[in-house]
C-alpha positions in Angstrom: 0.1 0.3 0.2 1.5 3.2 -1.0 1.8 6.3 1.7 -0.4 9.0 1.9 0.7 12.2 0.2 0.4 15.1 1.9 0.5 18.9 0.3 0.6 22.4 1.8 0.2 25.3 0.0 2.3 28.4 1.7 5.2 28.4 4.1 3.7 31.2 6.5 3.2 30.9 9.8 0.2 28.7 9.1 2.1 26.2 6.7 5.5 26.4 8.6 3.7 25.0 11.3 2.0 22.2 10.1 4.6 20.8 8.0 6.7 21.1 11.6 4.6 19.0 13.4 3.4 16.9 11.0 7.5 15.8 10.0 7.4 15.0 13.4 4.0 12.8 13.7 4.4 11.4 10.4 7.5 9.4 11.2 7.9 8.5 7.6 4.6 7.2 7.5 3.3 10.0 5.2 4.9 11.9 2.1 5.1 15.5 3.2 5.3 17.7 0.6 5.3 21.6 0.8 4.6 23.8 -2.1 5.7 27.2 -1.5 7.8 30.6 -3.9 11.0 30.8 -1.4 13.1 28.3 0.4 12.3 30.1 3.6 10.2 30.1 6.4 9.8 34.7 6.7 9.5 35.6 10.8 7.4 38.9 9.8 7.4 40.4 13.0 11.2 41.4 13.2 11.1 43.0 9.1 10.8 46.6 10.3 14.3 46.2 11.9 16.0 44.4 8.6 14.5 47.7 6.7 15.9 49.9 9.6 19.2 48.3 9.5 19.3 46.3 12.8 18.8 42.8 11.8 20.8 41.6 8.3 17.9 40.1 5.8 18.9 36.3 6.4 18.6 36.6 10.3 14.8 36.7 9.8 14.5 33.9 7.3 14.9 30.4 8.5 15.7 27.5 5.7 12.8 25.3 5.0 14.9 22.5 4.1 17.5 22.5 7.0 14.2 22.9 9.5 11.8 20.7 7.6 13.0 17.3 8.2 10.9 14.3 6.2 9.2 17.5 4.0 10.1 18.1 0.3 10.0 21.4 -0.9 8.7 22.2 -3.9 9.6 25.8 -5.2 6.6 27.5 -7.0 3.3 29.0 -6.9 -0.6 27.5 -6.9 -2.1 28.5 -10.0 -5.0 26.3 -9.9 -6.0 23.6 -7.8 -8.5 20.6 -9.4 -10.4 20.0 -6.2 -13.0 17.2 -7.9 -9.2 15.5 -9.3 -7.1 16.3 -6.3 -4.5 18.1 -7.8 -2.5 21.3 -7.6 -1.4 22.8 -10.6 1.6 25.5 -10.3 4.3 27.3 -11.6 7.9 27.1 -10.8 10.6 30.3 -10.3 12.0 30.2 -13.6 8.1 29.4 -15.6 8.1 25.9 -15.7 4.9 24.1 -14.6 4.3 21.3 -12.4 1.3 19.6 -11.2 1.3 17.8 -7.5 -1.6 15.1 -6.4 -2.9 14.5 -3.0 -4.7 12.9 -0.6 -4.9 15.7 2.1 -4.4 19.3 0.7 -3.7 21.9 3.4 -3.9 25.5 2.2 -2.1 27.9 4.2 -1.0 30.4 1.3 -1.4 33.4 4.3 -2.4 37.1 2.9 -0.8 40.2 0.4 -1.4 43.6 0.7 -4.8 45.3 0.8 -5.4 48.1 -1.5 -8.0 50.6 -1.5 -9.5 52.5 -4.7 -7.4 55.6 -4.0 -5.7 57.4 -6.8 -2.0 57.0 -7.6 -1.7 54.4 -4.4 -1.4 51.5 -6.5 1.4 53.1 -8.9 3.5 54.9 -6.3 3.3 53.3 -2.8 4.9 50.2 -1.7 3.9 47.8 1.0 5.4 46.2 3.6 4.6 42.4 3.5 7.7 40.2 2.2 11.9 40.7 2.2 12.2 42.2 -1.0 9.8 45.5 0.2 12.3 45.7 3.4 15.1 45.6 1.8 13.8 48.2 -0.9 12.6 50.4 1.9 16.0 50.4 3.5 17.9 50.8 0.5 15.2 53.8 -0.6 15.5 55.7 3.0 19.2 56.5 2.9 19.6 56.8 -1.0 16.4 60.2 0.4 18.7 61.2 3.0 22.1 61.1 1.2 20.3 62.9 -1.7 18.7 65.5 0.5 22.3 65.9 2.2 24.0 66.6 -1.3 21.1 69.6 -2.4 21.0 73.0 -2.3 17.7 73.3 -2.8 15.6 73.2 0.9 12.4 72.1 -0.9 13.7 69.4 -2.6 15.7 68.6 0.5 12.6 68.7 2.5 10.7 66.9 0.4 12.8 63.7 0.1 13.7 63.0 4.0 10.1 63.3 4.2 8.3 59.7 4.7 4.7 59.3 5.2 3.6 55.5 6.6 -0.4 55.2 6.2 -1.8 52.6 9.0 -1.1 53.4 12.6 -1.2 49.2 12.8 1.5 47.2 14.3 3.6 47.4 11.0 2.9 50.5 10.1 3.4 52.3 14.0 7.1 50.0 13.7 8.1 51.1 10.9 7.7 54.9 11.6 9.2 53.9 15.1 12.4 52.6 13.9 12.3 54.9 10.5 12.7 57.8 12.7 15.8 56.6 14.6 16.8 55.4 11.7 17.5 58.1 9.6 18.2 60.6 12.6 21.3 58.6 12.9 22.0 59.0 9.5 21.7 62.9 9.7 23.9 62.4 12.8 26.9 62.0 10.5 25.8 63.8 7.2 24.4 66.8 8.4 21.0 68.5 6.6 20.6 71.9 5.7 20.7 74.1 8.9 17.2 73.4 11.1 16.3 70.6 9.0 15.8 67.0 10.0 14.1 64.0 8.6 10.6 63.9 9.4 8.3 60.6 9.5 4.6 60.8 9.4 2.0 58.2 10.5 -1.4 58.2 8.8 -4.8 56.8 9.8 -8.4 56.9 9.7 -9.0 55.5 13.3 -9.1 57.7 16.2 -5.8 56.3 17.7 -2.8 54.3 17.5 -3.2 51.0 17.8 -6.5 50.7 17.5 -6.9 47.1 17.7 -4.4 47.0 21.1 -5.7 48.2 24.8 -5.9 52.1 25.1 -2.9 52.3 27.6 -0.6 50.5 24.9 -1.9 52.9 22.0 -1.0 55.7 24.0 2.2 54.9 25.2 3.4 54.2 21.7 1.6 57.3 20.4 3.6 59.4 23.5 6.7 57.2 22.5 6.5 58.3 18.2 5.7 61.9 19.5 8.3 62.3 21.5 10.9 60.7 18.7 9.4 63.3 16.5 7.0 61.1 14.2 4.0 63.5 13.0 1.1 61.2 14.2 -1.8 62.2 12.7 -5.3 60.1 13.3 -8.9 60.6 11.5 -6.2 61.6 8.2 -5.7 59.4 5.4 -4.1 59.6 2.1 -6.8 61.2 -0.8 -4.5 60.8 -4.0 -0.7 59.7 -4.3 1.4 61.4 -7.4 4.9 61.1 -7.9 5.8 64.4 -5.9 3.4 63.9 -2.8 0.4 63.1 -1.1 -2.8 64.8 -1.1 -4.3 64.1 2.5 -7.9 64.0 3.4 -7.6 67.2 5.1 -7.0 69.0 2.0 -3.1 69.3 2.7 -0.7 68.3 0.2 2.7 66.9 1.7 6.2 66.9 -0.6 7.4 63.6 -0.5 9.1 60.5 -2.4 8.2 58.1 0.0 4.7 56.4 0.6 4.6 53.3 3.1 1.4 51.1 2.1 0.7 49.6 6.1 -3.0 50.1 5.8 -3.9 45.9 6.3 -4.1 42.7 4.5 -6.7 40.8 2.9 -6.4 36.8 2.2 -4.8 35.2 -1.0 -6.1 35.2 -3.9 -5.9 31.8 -4.4 -8.6 31.2 -1.8 -11.3 32.9 -4.4 -10.2 30.6 -7.2 -11.8 27.6 -5.6 -15.4 28.2 -5.7 -16.5 27.2 -2.5 -17.8 29.3 0.4 -15.9 32.3 1.7 -16.5 35.2 4.6 -14.5 38.0 3.7 -12.7 36.8 0.7 -11.5 33.9 3.6 -12.1 30.0 2.8 -15.0 28.8 5.6 -13.8 25.6 7.4 -15.4 23.8 10.8 -13.8 24.5 13.6 -11.5 21.5 13.2 -10.2 23.4 10.5 -11.6 21.3 7.7 -13.6 22.7 4.7 -17.6 21.7 5.0 -18.1 19.0 2.1 -14.1 18.4 1.3 -13.1 16.4 4.1 -9.7 15.7 2.4 -8.9 19.3 2.5 -8.0 21.9 5.6 -7.2 25.9 5.6 -5.5 27.7 8.8 -3.8 31.2 8.9 -5.2 33.7 7.3 -6.6 32.3 4.1 -8.8 30.4 6.4 -12.3 32.0 8.6 -11.8 30.0 11.2 -14.9 30.2 14.0 -13.4 31.9 17.5 -14.9 29.4 19.9 -14.5 31.9 22.4 -16.4 34.8 20.4 -19.4 32.1 18.9 -20.1 34.2 15.8 -17.4 35.5 15.1 -14.1 34.5 13.7 -10.5 34.5 14.2 -8.4 37.1 13.2 -5.7 37.2 10.8 -2.9 37.3 13.2 0.6 35.5 13.5 -0.4 33.7 17.1 -3.8 32.4 15.1 -1.9 31.3 12.3 1.2 29.4 14.5 -1.2 27.5 16.5 -4.1 26.7 14.2 -0.7 25.0 12.1 -0.4 22.5 14.9 -4.0 21.5 15.3 -4.1 21.3 11.7 -1.2 18.9 11.5 -2.8 17.2 14.2 -6.1 16.5 12.3 -4.9 15.0 9.3 -2.7 13.0 11.5 -6.3 11.8 12.7 -7.7 11.5 9.5 -5.5 8.5 9.0 -6.0 6.8 12.3 -3.4 8.7 14.5 -4.6 10.7 17.0 -7.8 12.1 17.6 -9.3 15.3 16.1 -9.4 18.6 18.2 -11.3 21.8 17.6 -9.0 24.7 17.2 -9.6 27.0 20.7 -7.0 29.7 21.7 -6.5 33.0 24.3 -4.4 35.3 23.4 -1.6 36.3 26.1 -0.9 39.5 25.0 1.1 41.0 22.7 4.4 43.2 22.2 4.7 46.5 19.8 8.4 47.0 19.4 9.2 50.5 18.8 12.8 50.6 18.5 15.7 51.3 20.9 14.7 50.2 24.7 10.8 51.4 24.0 8.4 49.1 23.7 4.6 48.6 24.2 3.5 45.2 25.8 0.6 43.3 28.4 1.9 40.0 28.7 -0.7 38.0 30.5 -2.7 41.7 30.7 0.0 43.4 32.6 0.4 46.6 30.5 4.4 47.2 30.4 6.6 50.3 29.0 10.0 51.4 28.2 13.2 49.4 29.0 10.8 46.6 30.9 8.3 46.1 27.6 11.6 45.8 25.1 13.5 43.2 27.0 9.8 41.3 27.2 9.1 42.4 23.3 13.2 40.9 22.1 12.6 37.7 24.6 9.3 37.2 23.1 10.6 37.1 19.3 13.6 34.8 20.0 11.3 32.7 22.0 9.2 32.4 19.2 11.4 32.2 16.3 11.9 28.4 14.8 15.6 29.3 14.1 18.3 31.8 14.2 18.0 33.1 17.6 21.8 33.4 18.0 22.5 35.0 15.0 19.4 37.9 15.7 20.8 37.8 20.0 23.9 38.7 18.1 22.7 41.5 15.8 21.0 43.4 18.6 24.4 43.4 20.9 26.4 44.9 18.0 23.6 47.2 16.9 23.5 48.1 21.2 27.2 48.7 20.5 28.2 49.6 17.2 26.5 52.4 14.3 24.9 50.8 11.8 25.8 50.7 8.5 23.6 52.8 6.1 24.7 51.8 2.5 22.3 51.2 -0.2 23.2 48.2 -2.6 20.5 48.8 -5.1 19.9 45.4 -5.5 15.7 45.7 -5.1 14.6 48.4 -7.5 11.2 50.2 -6.8 9.5 48.0 -10.1 10.1 45.2 -8.9 8.1 45.5 -5.3 5.5 46.7 -7.0 2.1 47.5 -4.0 -0.5 45.3 -6.4 1.0 41.8 -6.4 0.0 38.6 -5.7 3.6 37.6 -4.3 4.7 40.3 -2.2 7.6 37.9 -1.2 9.0 37.2 -4.3 10.7 40.2 -6.3 10.1 40.9 -9.7 12.8 39.7 -12.3 13.2 41.5 -16.3 13.0 38.9 -18.9 12.2 36.0 -15.9 10.6 33.1 -18.3 6.8 32.3 -16.9 6.0 36.2 -15.7 3.4 37.7 -17.3 3.4 40.9 -18.6 0.9 42.9 -16.3 -1.0 45.4 -18.2 -1.0 47.7 -15.2 2.9 49.4 -16.3 4.5 50.4 -19.7 6.6 47.4 -19.9 9.7 48.9 -22.1 9.9 52.0 -19.2 12.9 51.4 -17.1 13.2 53.2 -13.5 15.2 56.1 -13.3 18.4 56.4 -11.4 17.1 56.6 -8.1 15.0 53.5 -8.3 11.4 55.1 -9.3 9.0 53.7 -11.7 9.5 55.1 -15.1 6.2 56.8 -14.7 8.0 59.6 -11.7 9.6 62.4 -13.4 13.1 63.1 -13.1 14.8 64.5 -10.7 15.4 67.7 -12.2 11.8 68.2 -13.7 9.8 70.4 -12.7 6.5 69.0 -10.5 3.8 69.2 -12.6 1.3 66.6 -11.0 0.1 68.2 -8.1 -3.8 68.5 -7.8 -5.0 71.0 -10.0 -2.0 70.7 -12.8 -2.7 69.1 -15.9 -0.3 65.9 -15.5 2.7 65.6 -18.3 2.0 63.6 -21.3 5.3 62.2 -22.1 7.0 60.1 -19.9 10.3 58.4 -19.7 9.4 54.9 -22.0 7.2 57.1 -24.0 3.8 55.7 -22.2 1.4 58.8 -20.5 0.9 59.2 -17.0 -2.7 57.5 -16.8 -3.4 58.0 -12.8 -2.1 61.2 -12.3 -4.7 64.1 -10.8 -7.1 64.4 -13.4 -6.9 61.1 -14.8 -8.7 57.6 -13.2 -7.9 55.5 -10.5 -6.2 51.6 -10.4 -8.6 48.8 -10.5 -8.0 47.7 -6.6 -9.4 44.7 -4.9 -11.7 43.4 -3.1 -10.6 43.7 0.9 -10.8 40.7 3.4 -10.9 40.5 6.9 -8.5 43.1 8.4 -5.5 41.8 10.2 -6.3 42.6 13.7 -3.5 42.3 16.8 -0.9 41.0 13.9 2.9 41.9 13.9 3.3 42.7 10.8 -0.7 43.2 9.7 -3.0 45.6 10.6 -6.3 46.7 9.8 -7.8 48.8 7.2 -10.4 51.5 9.1 -12.6 53.2 7.4 -10.4 54.6 4.4 -11.1 57.0 2.0 -11.5 56.3 -1.1 -14.3 56.1 -4.9 -14.8 53.9 -7.4 -12.5 51.7 -9.1 -11.6 52.2 -12.8 -10.9 50.3 -15.5 -7.3 52.6 -16.6 -4.3 51.5 -15.4 -0.8 53.4 -16.5 0.7 52.2 -19.9 -2.4 50.2 -21.4 -5.5 48.1 -20.6 -6.3 46.1 -17.8 -5.6 42.2 -18.1 -8.9 40.5 -18.6 -9.4 36.9 -17.9 -6.0 36.8 -16.5 -4.5 34.0 -14.7 -3.8 35.2 -11.0 -0.7 33.4 -10.5 1.3 34.1 -13.6 0.6 31.3 -16.1 -1.0 33.4 -19.1 0.9 33.6 -22.3 -0.1 36.8 -23.3 1.7 38.7 -25.8 2.9 42.1 -25.5 1.6 44.8 -27.5 3.2 45.4 -30.8 4.3 48.5 -29.9 6.8 47.5 -27.0 9.3 45.1 -26.4 9.8 41.7 -25.0 11.6 41.9 -21.5 14.9 41.5 -21.1 17.8 42.8 -19.0 17.4 46.5 -19.4 13.3 46.4 -19.9 11.6 46.5 -16.1 8.6 44.5 -15.5 5.5 46.2 -14.5 3.4 45.2 -11.4 1.4 41.6 -11.0 -2.3 42.7 -11.2 -4.8 40.4 -9.8 -8.1 39.9 -11.2 -10.0 40.3 -8.5 -12.5 43.5 -7.5 -13.1 45.8 -4.9 -16.3 44.6 -2.9 -18.7 46.7 -0.5 -16.5 45.2 2.7 -13.6 47.8 2.1 -15.6 51.0 2.3 
């Protein structure tokens, strides 16, 4: 009798924990296959420290093959799942396709950046869900400070040293807190014009920072941010984004070259493609994490709507804590389906939350005890070391070195602006020019390489006049020959439906009542992709006036085909 085959889609918190637990319980009695676009598990809560230069990128990545014995890793992204045929069709990193058959399937595809129908955001903002985005932000911020220090124009200096973060949940708060310390340390060695310093802005439509947490933790974080010099604006968000800055909902236009989008996450679009019952984009499952009517299919993590047995009638939030614990229960229930042990329902009580604010500052409430300052900082770092499945010594060593040595503020230029689009179904993978199997999306001029500053080709050169502020006719001719179609007076980008916002999650926040209008059909550079594969397998011929992707041609963002729904308003 052949051994049963278990296929796990995704190696985030839920997928990794499922594979880890199964590799111990199965003990070689089952074939365990893990399908993931990268060969590592990413510890998302420490990603802001990578962007701030505290931790090296490999510190927050854990090798899948090195830590998951008896698990076969298949590199690729799931394109389509044939539930009746029990097959997963995927595309590998070099464009080759493949098929995996299964006896049990675990859907743990996770989540992606959540967009709202705000003009210009898809083109000019960057998310913070993957390692490439953190590396890009680290280089970009360093570059802006260096260029600001070299210019004699006070307006250009102020623009380059203004950094706007949208979303005051976990990720946005930590990015702003670490970012202010990072840039202040840079200008201490490379002073700006007299009287000028880097300015970080934190925006959210909510009435307070960290709205999903206890008010005392919120007040602690707000106090630390304001004392540090962060411009915290609650009840305010972005109405429109342009290459030269952002128009706020209160009518103010802020000159900036940096817009970090941290308003929240939505379930991976793969869940929607299955044709199964959904709850705000999440796959409905029973308390045992099984899909009703499909006993061979399990789902957990951000892609699954798991009933909250502690709060009847609601579902567990999209947090790392829940995903990690659901992965373990999922593995146990899969083993039980083969006669090994008994099934158990998922039930979990929160043990507290931690928010790293940089330096020795943090806000934490372990077991309901509210802490701040150095005590909270120690608890926060201790929690992360305990929660990480690997690299603990290396992370601790980086923290020690950061405490006694100055940070190395250099830009490596490994990740460019166009390779980390906000509107992508795969934030964990940077776009590569000319990579086989990569769609040419319709949302960006494929023949337009980025400028020297790493900005998309739709952005104006540094020495061009600012012509894209509200009320000004947009420039018709852009580098690459494509018109700018999402500038003020144009059409907003096509955006996506929202899933359950990530509440209390390190690395993801809830998007609450963000402003927006109707989505539009016109993206810069061409018509929107119609009936295009979600995961990069369709073979679209390039327009006759555009070249094939190559080493000198920048691809645009990967467009998703889902639609904006009422739940995102």
